[in-house]
N, CA, C and O atoms as a Tripos MOL2 file, in Angstrom:
@<TRIPOS>MOLECULE
protein
  292   291    73     0     0
PROTEIN
NO_CHARGES

@<TRIPOS>ATOM
      1 N          94.0990   93.9020   69.2840 N.3       1 MET1
      2 CA         94.8780   95.0570   69.6720 C.3       1 MET1
      3 C          95.8940   94.6750   70.7530 C.2       1 MET1
      4 O          97.0420   95.1180   70.7080 O.2       1 MET1
      5 N          95.4800   93.8620   71.7140 N.am      2 ALA2
      6 CA         96.3980   93.4400   72.7760 C.3       2 ALA2
      7 C          97.5420   92.6100   72.2000 C.2       2 ALA2
      8 O          98.6860   92.7430   72.6350 O.2       2 ALA2
      9 N          97.2440   91.7630   71.2350 N.am      3 LEU3
     10 CA         98.2910   90.9540   70.6090 C.3       3 LEU3
     11 C          99.2890   91.8530   69.8630 C.2       3 LEU3
     12 O         100.4970   91.6240   69.9220 O.2       3 LEU3
     13 N          98.7870   92.8570   69.1770 N.am      4 LEU4
     14 CA         99.6650   93.7960   68.4800 C.3       4 LEU4
     15 C         100.5640   94.5380   69.4740 C.2       4 LEU4
     16 O         101.7480   94.7420   69.2060 O.2       4 LEU4
     17 N         100.0090   94.9370   70.6090 N.am      5 ILE5
     18 CA        100.8080   95.6170   71.6310 C.3       5 ILE5
     19 C         101.8920   94.6900   72.1670 C.2       5 ILE5
     20 O         103.0300   95.1220   72.3500 O.2       5 ILE5
     21 N         101.5650   93.4260   72.4230 N.am      6 LEU6
     22 CA        102.5640   92.4700   72.9080 C.3       6 LEU6
     23 C         103.6550   92.2240   71.8730 C.2       6 LEU6
     24 O         104.8340   92.1560   72.2190 O.2       6 LEU6
     25 N         103.2720   92.0920   70.6140 N.am      7 VAL7
     26 CA        104.2630   91.8720   69.5650 C.3       7 VAL7
     27 C         105.1850   93.0840   69.4410 C.2       7 VAL7
     28 O         106.4030   92.9300   69.3410 O.2       7 VAL7
     29 N         104.6170   94.2740   69.4460 N.am      8 MET8
     30 CA        105.4350   95.4710   69.3150 C.3       8 MET8
     31 C         106.3180   95.6880   70.5470 C.2       8 MET8
     32 O         107.4100   96.2440   70.4290 O.2       8 MET8
     33 N         105.8660   95.2640   71.7090 N.am      9 ARG9
     34 CA        106.7040   95.3440   72.9170 C.3       9 ARG9
     35 C         107.8970   94.4100   72.7730 C.2       9 ARG9
     36 O         109.0130   94.7650   73.1510 O.2       9 ARG9
     37 N         107.6690   93.2180   72.2270 N.am     10 PHE10
     38 CA        108.7700   92.2860   71.9760 C.3      10 PHE10
     39 C         109.7460   92.8780   70.9610 C.2      10 PHE10
     40 O         110.9590   92.7940   71.1540 O.2      10 PHE10
     41 N         109.2350   93.4750   69.8840 N.am     11 VAL11
     42 CA        110.0980   94.0920   68.8800 C.3      11 VAL11
     43 C         110.9020   95.2320   69.5150 C.2      11 VAL11
     44 O         112.0940   95.3670   69.2410 O.2      11 VAL11
     45 N         110.2770   96.0400   70.3450 N.am     12 ASP12
     46 CA        110.9660   97.1370   71.0110 C.3      12 ASP12
     47 C         112.0740   96.6270   71.9160 C.2      12 ASP12
     48 O         113.1860   97.1530   71.8920 O.2      12 ASP12
     49 N         111.7840   95.6150   72.7080 N.am     13 THR13
     50 CA        112.7920   95.0310   73.5970 C.3      13 THR13
     51 C         113.9270   94.4200   72.7960 C.2      13 THR13
     52 O         115.0960   94.5980   73.1410 O.2      13 THR13
     53 N         113.6010   93.7080   71.7390 N.am     14 TYR14
     54 CA        114.6190   93.1140   70.8730 C.3      14 TYR14
     55 C         115.5000   94.2080   70.2670 C.2      14 TYR14
     56 O         116.7200   94.0590   70.2100 O.2      14 TYR14
     57 N         114.8970   95.2870   69.8210 N.am     15 TRP15
     58 CA        115.6190   96.3970   69.2090 C.3      15 TRP15
     59 C         116.6020   97.0240   70.2030 C.2      15 TRP15
     60 O         117.7020   97.4250   69.8230 O.2      15 TRP15
     61 N         116.2030   97.1060   71.4660 N.am     16 LEU16
     62 CA        117.0660   97.7220   72.4730 C.3      16 LEU16
     63 C         118.1750   96.7980   72.9620 C.2      16 LEU16
     64 O         119.2750   97.2620   73.2650 O.2      16 LEU16
     65 N         117.9040   95.5010   73.0430 N.am     17 ILE17
     66 CA        118.8500   94.5680   73.6540 C.3      17 ILE17
     67 C         119.8200   93.9750   72.6490 C.2      17 ILE17
     68 O         120.9870   93.7790   72.9850 O.2      17 ILE17
     69 N         119.3940   93.6870   71.4500 N.am     18 THR18
     70 CA        120.2240   92.9780   70.4840 C.3      18 THR18
     71 C         121.5680   93.6540   70.2150 C.2      18 THR18
     72 O         122.5700   92.9410   70.1650 O.2      18 THR18
     73 N         121.6650   94.9640   70.0380 N.am     19 PRO19
     74 CA        122.9950   95.5480   69.7790 C.3      19 PRO19
     75 C         123.9850   95.3070   70.9130 C.2      19 PRO19
     76 O         125.1920   95.3120   70.6670 O.2      19 PRO19
     77 N         123.5350   95.1020   72.1150 N.am     20 ALA20
     78 CA        124.4340   94.8760   73.2420 C.3      20 ALA20
     79 C         125.1360   93.5250   73.1470 C.2      20 ALA20
     80 O         126.1850   93.3420   73.7640 O.2      20 ALA20
     81 N         124.5910   92.5810   72.3950 N.am     21 PHE21
     82 CA        125.1820   91.2540   72.2980 C.3      21 PHE21
     83 C         126.0780   91.0940   71.0710 C.2      21 PHE21
     84 O         126.5620   89.9910   70.8190 O.2      21 PHE21
     85 N         126.3090   92.1340   70.3190 N.am     22 GLU22
     86 CA        127.1300   92.0400   69.1280 C.3      22 GLU22
     87 C         128.5150   92.6320   69.3320 C.2      22 GLU22
     88 O         129.1300   93.0970   68.3720 O.2      22 GLU22
     89 N         129.0150   92.6260   70.5500 N.am     23 HIS23
     90 CA        130.3520   93.1470   70.8440 C.3      23 HIS23
     91 C         131.3880   92.0680   70.5720 C.2      23 HIS23
     92 O         131.1040   90.8710   70.6190 O.2      23 HIS23
     93 N         132.5740   92.5240   70.2910 N.am     24 GLU24
     94 CA        133.6960   91.6050   70.1990 C.3      24 GLU24
     95 C         134.5600   91.8380   71.4230 C.2      24 GLU24
     96 O         134.7690   92.9820   71.8280 O.2      24 GLU24
     97 N         135.0550   90.7820   72.0050 N.am     25 GLY25
     98 CA        135.8790   90.9200   73.1910 C.3      25 GLY25
     99 C         135.0490   90.7870   74.4540 C.2      25 GLY25
    100 O         133.9500   90.2310   74.4440 O.2      25 GLY25
    101 N         135.5980   91.3090   75.5380 N.am     26 PHE26
    102 CA        134.9360   91.2060   76.8460 C.3      26 PHE26
    103 C         133.7380   92.1520   76.8940 C.2      26 PHE26
    104 O         133.9120   93.3580   76.7190 O.2      26 PHE26
    105 N         132.5220   91.6400   77.1280 N.am     27 PRO27
    106 CA        131.3370   92.4900   77.0290 C.3      27 PRO27
    107 C         131.0750   93.3940   78.2330 C.2      27 PRO27
    108 O         130.2570   94.3090   78.1450 O.2      27 PRO27
    109 N         131.7520   93.1540   79.3490 N.am     28 VAL28
    110 CA        131.5090   93.9620   80.5520 C.3      28 VAL28
    111 C         132.5870   95.0380   80.6400 C.2      28 VAL28
    112 O         133.7810   94.7450   80.6780 O.2      28 VAL28
    113 N         132.1430   96.2690   80.6710 N.am     29 HIS29
    114 CA        133.0690   97.4010   80.7810 C.3      29 HIS29
    115 C         133.3330   97.6650   82.2540 C.2      29 HIS29
    116 O         132.4990   97.3440   83.1010 O.2      29 HIS29
    117 N         134.4800   98.2460   82.5670 N.am     30 TRP30
    118 CA        134.7980   98.5060   83.9760 C.3      30 TRP30
    119 C         133.8320   99.5060   84.5890 C.2      30 TRP30
    120 O         133.6380   99.5090   85.8040 O.2      30 TRP30
    121 N         133.2200  100.3580   83.7670 N.am     31 MET31
    122 CA        132.2490  101.3250   84.2890 C.3      31 MET31
    123 C         130.9670  100.6440   84.7560 C.2      31 MET31
    124 O         130.2640  101.1760   85.6160 O.2      31 MET31
    125 N         130.6520   99.4690   84.2000 N.am     32 ASP32
    126 CA        129.4930   98.7160   84.6800 C.3      32 ASP32
    127 C         129.6880   98.3370   86.1460 C.2      32 ASP32
    128 O         128.7810   98.4930   86.9640 O.2      32 ASP32
    129 N         130.8580   97.8490   86.4610 N.am     33 LEU33
    130 CA        131.1550   97.4580   87.8500 C.3      33 LEU33
    131 C         131.2860   98.6860   88.7500 C.2      33 LEU33
    132 O         130.8680   98.6600   89.9070 O.2      33 LEU33
    133 N         131.8670   99.7620   88.2140 N.am     34 ALA34
    134 CA        132.0070  100.9840   89.0100 C.3      34 ALA34
    135 C         130.6520  101.5970   89.3370 C.2      34 ALA34
    136 O         130.4600  102.1260   90.4320 O.2      34 ALA34
    137 N         129.7120  101.5320   88.3980 N.am     35 ALA35
    138 CA        128.3700  102.0700   88.6540 C.3      35 ALA35
    139 C         127.6640  101.2790   89.7490 C.2      35 ALA35
    140 O         127.0190  101.8550   90.6250 O.2      35 ALA35
    141 N         127.7900   99.9630   89.6940 N.am     36 ILE36
    142 CA        127.1750   99.1220   90.7300 C.3      36 ILE36
    143 C         127.8070   99.3990   92.0920 C.2      36 ILE36
    144 O         127.1050   99.5360   93.0940 O.2      36 ILE36
    145 N         129.1290   99.4810   92.1200 N.am     37 ALA37
    146 CA        129.8200   99.7590   93.3850 C.3      37 ALA37
    147 C         129.4780  101.1520   93.9110 C.2      37 ALA37
    148 O         129.2910  101.3300   95.1140 O.2      37 ALA37
    149 N         129.3960  102.1330   93.0220 N.am     38 GLY38
    150 CA        129.0770  103.4990   93.4500 C.3      38 GLY38
    151 C         127.6720  103.6190   93.9970 C.2      38 GLY38
    152 O         127.4640  104.1870   95.0690 O.2      38 GLY38
    153 N         126.7080  103.0880   93.2670 N.am     39 LEU39
    154 CA        125.3210  103.1520   93.7430 C.3      39 LEU39
    155 C         125.1280  102.3200   95.0040 C.2      39 LEU39
    156 O         124.4020  102.7180   95.9150 O.2      39 LEU39
    157 N         125.7840  101.1610   95.0510 N.am     40 GLY40
    158 CA        125.7020  100.3370   96.2590 C.3      40 GLY40
    159 C         126.3390  101.0250   97.4510 C.2      40 GLY40
    160 O         125.8360  100.9280   98.5700 O.2      40 GLY40
    161 N         127.4430  101.7190   97.2190 N.am     41 GLY41
    162 CA        128.1060  102.4560   98.2970 C.3      41 GLY41
    163 C         127.2600  103.6000   98.8130 C.2      41 GLY41
    164 O         127.1910  103.8360  100.0200 O.2      41 GLY41
    165 N         126.6130  104.3150   97.8980 N.am     42 ILE42
    166 CA        125.7190  105.3980   98.3170 C.3      42 ILE42
    167 C         124.5550  104.8380   99.1190 C.2      42 ILE42
    168 O         124.1830  105.3920  100.1530 O.2      42 ILE42
    169 N         123.9790  103.7350   98.6400 N.am     43 TRP43
    170 CA        122.8460  103.1360   99.3380 C.3      43 TRP43
    171 C         123.2670  102.6690  100.7310 C.2      43 TRP43
    172 O         122.5500  102.9070  101.7040 O.2      43 TRP43
    173 N         124.4170  102.0100  100.8370 N.am     44 LEU44
    174 CA        124.8790  101.5430  102.1440 C.3      44 LEU44
    175 C         125.1850  102.7110  103.0800 C.2      44 LEU44
    176 O         124.8900  102.6280  104.2720 O.2      44 LEU44
    177 N         125.7660  103.7890  102.5720 N.am     45 ALA45
    178 CA        126.0510  104.9530  103.4160 C.3      45 ALA45
    179 C         124.7670  105.5550  103.9760 C.2      45 ALA45
    180 O         124.6970  105.8690  105.1640 O.2      45 ALA45
    181 N         123.7620  105.7180  103.1370 N.am     46 VAL46
    182 CA        122.4790  106.2640  103.6050 C.3      46 VAL46
    183 C         121.8150  105.3020  104.5730 C.2      46 VAL46
    184 O         121.2680  105.7250  105.5910 O.2      46 VAL46
    185 N         121.8570  103.9990  104.2640 N.am     47 PHE47
    186 CA        121.2460  102.9970  105.1390 C.3      47 PHE47
    187 C         121.8700  103.0270  106.5320 C.2      47 PHE47
    188 O         121.1530  103.0600  107.5320 O.2      47 PHE47
    189 N         123.2010  103.0150  106.6010 N.am     48 PHE48
    190 CA        123.8500  102.9830  107.9100 C.3      48 PHE48
    191 C         123.7070  104.3080  108.6540 C.2      48 PHE48
    192 O         123.6430  104.3160  109.8830 O.2      48 PHE48
    193 N         123.6550  105.4300  107.9310 N.am     49 ARG49
    194 CA        123.4160  106.7140  108.5880 C.3      49 ARG49
    195 C         122.0390  106.7220  109.2460 C.2      49 ARG49
    196 O         121.8960  107.1540  110.3900 O.2      49 ARG49
    197 N         121.0280  106.2440  108.5210 N.am     50 LEU50
    198 CA        119.6830  106.1830  109.0910 C.3      50 LEU50
    199 C         119.5940  105.1490  110.2070 C.2      50 LEU50
    200 O         118.8940  105.3610  111.1970 O.2      50 LEU50
    201 N         120.3030  104.0270  110.0520 N.am     51 LEU51
    202 CA        120.2870  102.9830  111.0760 C.3      51 LEU51
    203 C         120.8940  103.4860  112.3790 C.2      51 LEU51
    204 O         120.3690  103.2040  113.4560 O.2      51 LEU51
    205 N         121.9780  104.2180  112.2920 N.am     52 LEU52
    206 CA        122.6430  104.6980  113.5020 C.3      52 LEU52
    207 C         121.9430  105.8930  114.1300 C.2      52 LEU52
    208 O         122.1860  106.2020  115.2960 O.2      52 LEU52
    209 N         121.0830  106.5680  113.3860 N.am     53 SER53
    210 CA        120.4000  107.7360  113.9390 C.3      53 SER53
    211 C         119.0910  107.3810  114.6530 C.2      53 SER53
    212 O         118.4520  108.2620  115.2270 O.2      53 SER53
    213 N         118.6940  106.1440  114.6280 N.am     54 ARG54
    214 CA        117.4210  105.7400  115.2420 C.3      54 ARG54
    215 C         117.6510  104.6580  116.2950 C.2      54 ARG54
    216 O         118.6680  103.9660  116.2940 O.2      54 ARG54
    217 N         116.6900  104.5380  117.1750 N.am     55 GLU55
    218 CA        116.7290  103.4660  118.1720 C.3      55 GLU55
    219 C         116.4690  102.1340  117.4760 C.2      55 GLU55
    220 O         115.6220  102.0440  116.5880 O.2      55 GLU55
    221 N         117.1950  101.1140  117.8810 N.am     56 ARG56
    222 CA        117.0000   99.8160  117.2870 C.3      56 ARG56
    223 C         116.1490   98.8920  118.1460 C.2      56 ARG56
    224 O         115.8060   97.7870  117.7280 O.2      56 ARG56
    225 N         115.8170   99.3430  119.3290 N.am     57 LEU57
    226 CA        114.9450   98.5760  120.2070 C.3      57 LEU57
    227 C         113.7220   99.4130  120.5480 C.2      57 LEU57
    228 O         113.8410  100.6170  120.7750 O.2      57 LEU57
    229 N         112.5560   98.7980  120.5870 N.am     58 PRO58
    230 CA        111.3210   99.5420  120.8880 C.3      58 PRO58
    231 C         111.2020   99.8140  122.3850 C.2      58 PRO58
    232 O         110.5060   99.0890  123.0980 O.2      58 PRO58
    233 N         111.8770  100.8540  122.8580 N.am     59 MET59
    234 CA        111.9480  101.1090  124.2910 C.3      59 MET59
    235 C         110.5980  101.4950  124.9050 C.2      59 MET59
    236 O         110.3900  101.2440  126.0920 O.2      59 MET59
    237 N         109.6890  102.0840  124.1590 N.am     60 ASN60
    238 CA        108.4010  102.5020  124.7080 C.3      60 ASN60
    239 C         107.3060  101.4600  124.5030 C.2      60 ASN60
    240 O         106.1360  101.7370  124.7670 O.2      60 ASN60
    241 N         107.6650  100.2830  124.0420 N.am     61 ASP61
    242 CA        106.6920   99.2130  123.8510 C.3      61 ASP61
    243 C         106.3520   98.6200  125.2220 C.2      61 ASP61
    244 O         107.2600   98.2360  125.9590 O.2      61 ASP61
    245 N         105.0610   98.5370  125.5810 N.am     62 PRO62
    246 CA        104.7010   98.0180  126.9110 C.3      62 PRO62
    247 C         105.0200   96.5340  127.0810 C.2      62 PRO62
    248 O         105.1210   96.0570  128.2110 O.2      62 PRO62
    249 N         105.1790   95.8000  125.9890 N.am     63 TYR63
    250 CA        105.4550   94.3630  126.0650 C.3      63 TYR63
    251 C         106.9350   94.0360  125.8950 C.2      63 TYR63
    252 O         107.3090   92.8640  125.8910 O.2      63 TYR63
    253 N         107.7760   95.0480  125.7560 N.am     64 PHE64
    254 CA        109.1900   94.8260  125.4740 C.3      64 PHE64
    255 C         109.9090   94.1160  126.6160 C.2      64 PHE64
    256 O         110.6340   93.1500  126.3770 O.2      64 PHE64
    257 N         109.7220   94.5740  127.8420 N.am     65 LYS65
    258 CA        110.4090   93.9430  128.9700 C.3      65 LYS65
    259 C         109.9870   92.5080  129.1500 C.2      65 LYS65
    260 O         110.8130   91.6600  129.4870 O.2      65 LYS65
    261 N         108.7310   92.2190  128.9360 N.am     66 GLY66
    262 CA        108.2630   90.8250  129.0270 C.3      66 GLY66
    263 C         108.8610   89.9640  127.9210 C.2      66 GLY66
    264 O         109.1980   88.8030  128.1550 O.2      66 GLY66
    265 N         108.9940   90.5160  126.7300 N.am     67 ALA67
    266 CA        109.5790   89.7570  125.6130 C.3      67 ALA67
    267 C         111.0390   89.4640  125.8730 C.2      67 ALA67
    268 O         111.5130   88.3680  125.5740 O.2      67 ALA67
    269 N         111.7690   90.4350  126.4310 N.am     68 VAL68
    270 CA        113.1820   90.2190  126.7500 C.3      68 VAL68
    271 C         113.3080   89.1850  127.8510 C.2      68 VAL68
    272 O         114.1840   88.3220  127.7880 O.2      68 VAL68
    273 N         112.4520   89.2530  128.8580 N.am     69 ALA69
    274 CA        112.5010   88.2700  129.9280 C.3      69 ALA69
    275 C         112.1700   86.8790  129.4050 C.2      69 ALA69
    276 O         112.7680   85.8950  129.8400 O.2      69 ALA69
    277 N         111.2360   86.7900  128.4890 N.am     70 HIS70
    278 CA        110.8610   85.5030  127.9060 C.3      70 HIS70
    279 C         111.9890   84.9450  127.0350 C.2      70 HIS70
    280 O         112.2300   83.7380  127.0310 O.2      70 HIS70
    281 N         112.6720   85.8080  126.3080 N.am     71 ALA71
    282 CA        113.7470   85.3670  125.4090 C.3      71 ALA71
    283 C         114.9890   84.9610  126.1810 C.2      71 ALA71
    284 O         115.7670   84.1450  125.6870 O.2      71 ALA71
    285 N         115.2050   85.5010  127.3760 N.am     72 SER72
    286 CA        116.4150   85.1990  128.1260 C.3      72 SER72
    287 C         116.2780   83.9450  128.9770 C.2      72 SER72
    288 O         117.2200   83.5830  129.6820 O.2      72 SER72
    289 N         115.1560   83.2870  128.9320 N.am     73 ARG73
    290 CA        114.9960   82.0490  129.7130 C.3      73 ARG73
    291 C         115.7680   80.9230  129.1350 C.2      73 ARG73
    292 O         115.7400   79.8160  129.6720 O.2      73 ARG73
@<TRIPOS>BOND
     1     1     2 1
     2     2     3 1
     3     3     4 2
     4     3     5 am
     5     5     6 1
     6     6     7 1
     7     7     8 2
     8     7     9 am
     9     9    10 1
    10    10    11 1
    11    11    12 2
    12    11    13 am
    13    13    14 1
    14    14    15 1
    15    15    16 2
    16    15    17 am
    17    17    18 1
    18    18    19 1
    19    19    20 2
    20    19    21 am
    21    21    22 1
    22    22    23 1
    23    23    24 2
    24    23    25 am
    25    25    26 1
    26    26    27 1
    27    27    28 2
    28    27    29 am
    29    29    30 1
    30    30    31 1
    31    31    32 2
    32    31    33 am
    33    33    34 1
    34    34    35 1
    35    35    36 2
    36    35    37 am
    37    37    38 1
    38    38    39 1
    39    39    40 2
    40    39    41 am
    41    41    42 1
    42    42    43 1
    43    43    44 2
    44    43    45 am
    45    45    46 1
    46    46    47 1
    47    47    48 2
    48    47    49 am
    49    49    50 1
    50    50    51 1
    51    51    52 2
    52    51    53 am
    53    53    54 1
    54    54    55 1
    55    55    56 2
    56    55    57 am
    57    57    58 1
    58    58    59 1
    59    59    60 2
    60    59    61 am
    61    61    62 1
    62    62    63 1
    63    63    64 2
    64    63    65 am
    65    65    66 1
    66    66    67 1
    67    67    68 2
    68    67    69 am
    69    69    70 1
    70    70    71 1
    71    71    72 2
    72    71    73 am
    73    73    74 1
    74    74    75 1
    75    75    76 2
    76    75    77 am
    77    77    78 1
    78    78    79 1
    79    79    80 2
    80    79    81 am
    81    81    82 1
    82    82    83 1
    83    83    84 2
    84    83    85 am
    85    85    86 1
    86    86    87 1
    87    87    88 2
    88    87    89 am
    89    89    90 1
    90    90    91 1
    91    91    92 2
    92    91    93 am
    93    93    94 1
    94    94    95 1
    95    95    96 2
    96    95    97 am
    97    97    98 1
    98    98    99 1
    99    99   100 2
   100    99   101 am
   101   101   102 1
   102   102   103 1
   103   103   104 2
   104   103   105 am
   105   105   106 1
   106   106   107 1
   107   107   108 2
   108   107   109 am
   109   109   110 1
   110   110   111 1
   111   111   112 2
   112   111   113 am
   113   113   114 1
   114   114   115 1
   115   115   116 2
   116   115   117 am
   117   117   118 1
   118   118   119 1
   119   119   120 2
   120   119   121 am
   121   121   122 1
   122   122   123 1
   123   123   124 2
   124   123   125 am
   125   125   126 1
   126   126   127 1
   127   127   128 2
   128   127   129 am
   129   129   130 1
   130   130   131 1
   131   131   132 2
   132   131   133 am
   133   133   134 1
   134   134   135 1
   135   135   136 2
   136   135   137 am
   137   137   138 1
   138   138   139 1
   139   139   140 2
   140   139   141 am
   141   141   142 1
   142   142   143 1
   143   143   144 2
   144   143   145 am
   145   145   146 1
   146   146   147 1
   147   147   148 2
   148   147   149 am
   149   149   150 1
   150   150   151 1
   151   151   152 2
   152   151   153 am
   153   153   154 1
   154   154   155 1
   155   155   156 2
   156   155   157 am
   157   157   158 1
   158   158   159 1
   159   159   160 2
   160   159   161 am
   161   161   162 1
   162   162   163 1
   163   163   164 2
   164   163   165 am
   165   165   166 1
   166   166   167 1
   167   167   168 2
   168   167   169 am
   169   169   170 1
   170   170   171 1
   171   171   172 2
   172   171   173 am
   173   173   174 1
   174   174   175 1
   175   175   176 2
   176   175   177 am
   177   177   178 1
   178   178   179 1
   179   179   180 2
   180   179   181 am
   181   181   182 1
   182   182   183 1
   183   183   184 2
   184   183   185 am
   185   185   186 1
   186   186   187 1
   187   187   188 2
   188   187   189 am
   189   189   190 1
   190   190   191 1
   191   191   192 2
   192   191   193 am
   193   193   194 1
   194   194   195 1
   195   195   196 2
   196   195   197 am
   197   197   198 1
   198   198   199 1
   199   199   200 2
   200   199   201 am
   201   201   202 1
   202   202   203 1
   203   203   204 2
   204   203   205 am
   205   205   206 1
   206   206   207 1
   207   207   208 2
   208   207   209 am
   209   209   210 1
   210   210   211 1
   211   211   212 2
   212   211   213 am
   213   213   214 1
   214   214   215 1
   215   215   216 2
   216   215   217 am
   217   217   218 1
   218   218   219 1
   219   219   220 2
   220   219   221 am
   221   221   222 1
   222   222   223 1
   223   223   224 2
   224   223   225 am
   225   225   226 1
   226   226   227 1
   227   227   228 2
   228   227   229 am
   229   229   230 1
   230   230   231 1
   231   231   232 2
   232   231   233 am
   233   233   234 1
   234   234   235 1
   235   235   236 2
   236   235   237 am
   237   237   238 1
   238   238   239 1
   239   239   240 2
   240   239   241 am
   241   241   242 1
   242   242   243 1
   243   243   244 2
   244   243   245 am
   245   245   246 1
   246   246   247 1
   247   247   248 2
   248   247   249 am
   249   249   250 1
   250   250   251 1
   251   251   252 2
   252   251   253 am
   253   253   254 1
   254   254   255 1
   255   255   256 2
   256   255   257 am
   257   257   258 1
   258   258   259 1
   259   259   260 2
   260   259   261 am
   261   261   262 1
   262   262   263 1
   263   263   264 2
   264   263   265 am
   265   265   266 1
   266   266   267 1
   267   267   268 2
   268   267   269 am
   269   269   270 1
   270   270   271 1
   271   271   272 2
   272   271   273 am
   273   273   274 1
   274   274   275 1
   275   275   276 2
   276   275   277 am
   277   277   278 1
   278   278   279 1
   279   279   280 2
   280   279   281 am
   281   281   282 1
   282   282   283 1
   283   283   284 2
   284   283   285 am
   285   285   286 1
   286   286   287 1
   287   287   288 2
   288   287   289 am
   289   289   290 1
   290   290   291 1
   291   291   292 2
@<TRIPOS>SUBSTRUCTURE
     1 MET1         2 RESIDUE 1 A MET
     2 ALA2         6 RESIDUE 1 A ALA
     3 LEU3        10 RESIDUE 1 A LEU
     4 LEU4        14 RESIDUE 1 A LEU
     5 ILE5        18 RESIDUE 1 A ILE
     6 LEU6        22 RESIDUE 1 A LEU
     7 VAL7        26 RESIDUE 1 A VAL
     8 MET8        30 RESIDUE 1 A MET
     9 ARG9        34 RESIDUE 1 A ARG
    10 PHE10       38 RESIDUE 1 A PHE
    11 VAL11       42 RESIDUE 1 A VAL
    12 ASP12       46 RESIDUE 1 A ASP
    13 THR13       50 RESIDUE 1 A THR
    14 TYR14       54 RESIDUE 1 A TYR
    15 TRP15       58 RESIDUE 1 A TRP
    16 LEU16       62 RESIDUE 1 A LEU
    17 ILE17       66 RESIDUE 1 A ILE
    18 THR18       70 RESIDUE 1 A THR
    19 PRO19       74 RESIDUE 1 A PRO
    20 ALA20       78 RESIDUE 1 A ALA
    21 PHE21       82 RESIDUE 1 A PHE
    22 GLU22       86 RESIDUE 1 A GLU
    23 HIS23       90 RESIDUE 1 A HIS
    24 GLU24       94 RESIDUE 1 A GLU
    25 GLY25       98 RESIDUE 1 A GLY
    26 PHE26      102 RESIDUE 1 A PHE
    27 PRO27      106 RESIDUE 1 A PRO
    28 VAL28      110 RESIDUE 1 A VAL
    29 HIS29      114 RESIDUE 1 A HIS
    30 TRP30      118 RESIDUE 1 A TRP
    31 MET31      122 RESIDUE 1 A MET
    32 ASP32      126 RESIDUE 1 A ASP
    33 LEU33      130 RESIDUE 1 A LEU
    34 ALA34      134 RESIDUE 1 A ALA
    35 ALA35      138 RESIDUE 1 A ALA
    36 ILE36      142 RESIDUE 1 A ILE
    37 ALA37      146 RESIDUE 1 A ALA
    38 GLY38      150 RESIDUE 1 A GLY
    39 LEU39      154 RESIDUE 1 A LEU
    40 GLY40      158 RESIDUE 1 A GLY
    41 GLY41      162 RESIDUE 1 A GLY
    42 ILE42      166 RESIDUE 1 A ILE
    43 TRP43      170 RESIDUE 1 A TRP
    44 LEU44      174 RESIDUE 1 A LEU
    45 ALA45      178 RESIDUE 1 A ALA
    46 VAL46      182 RESIDUE 1 A VAL
    47 PHE47      186 RESIDUE 1 A PHE
    48 PHE48      190 RESIDUE 1 A PHE
    49 ARG49      194 RESIDUE 1 A ARG
    50 LEU50      198 RESIDUE 1 A LEU
    51 LEU51      202 RESIDUE 1 A LEU
    52 LEU52      206 RESIDUE 1 A LEU
    53 SER53      210 RESIDUE 1 A SER
    54 ARG54      214 RESIDUE 1 A ARG
    55 GLU55      218 RESIDUE 1 A GLU
    56 ARG56      222 RESIDUE 1 A ARG
    57 LEU57      226 RESIDUE 1 A LEU
    58 PRO58      230 RESIDUE 1 A PRO
    59 MET59      234 RESIDUE 1 A MET
    60 ASN60      238 RESIDUE 1 A ASN
    61 ASP61      242 RESIDUE 1 A ASP
    62 PRO62      246 RESIDUE 1 A PRO
    63 TYR63      250 RESIDUE 1 A TYR
    64 PHE64      254 RESIDUE 1 A PHE
    65 LYS65      258 RESIDUE 1 A LYS
    66 GLY66      262 RESIDUE 1 A GLY
    67 ALA67      266 RESIDUE 1 A ALA
    68 VAL68      270 RESIDUE 1 A VAL
    69 ALA69      274 RESIDUE 1 A ALA
    70 HIS70      278 RESIDUE 1 A HIS
    71 ALA71      282 RESIDUE 1 A ALA
    72 SER72      286 RESIDUE 1 A SER
    73 ARG73      290 RESIDUE 1 A ARG
């Protein structure tokens, strides 16, 4: 049964991927790059918004001042 599941998973993957390789001409559409840029831009905007809204140094850590003093030697 496990072998049948693996074989059918391969057939399913082959069925989904093979038509994508039968294009003529340039296979990458401009929307592929636009989708990556758009999603990456959204992710970076959320990341930097969250980064700027929080403290980047552990100010209430009892060992923080000692670590800074040790690093500045």
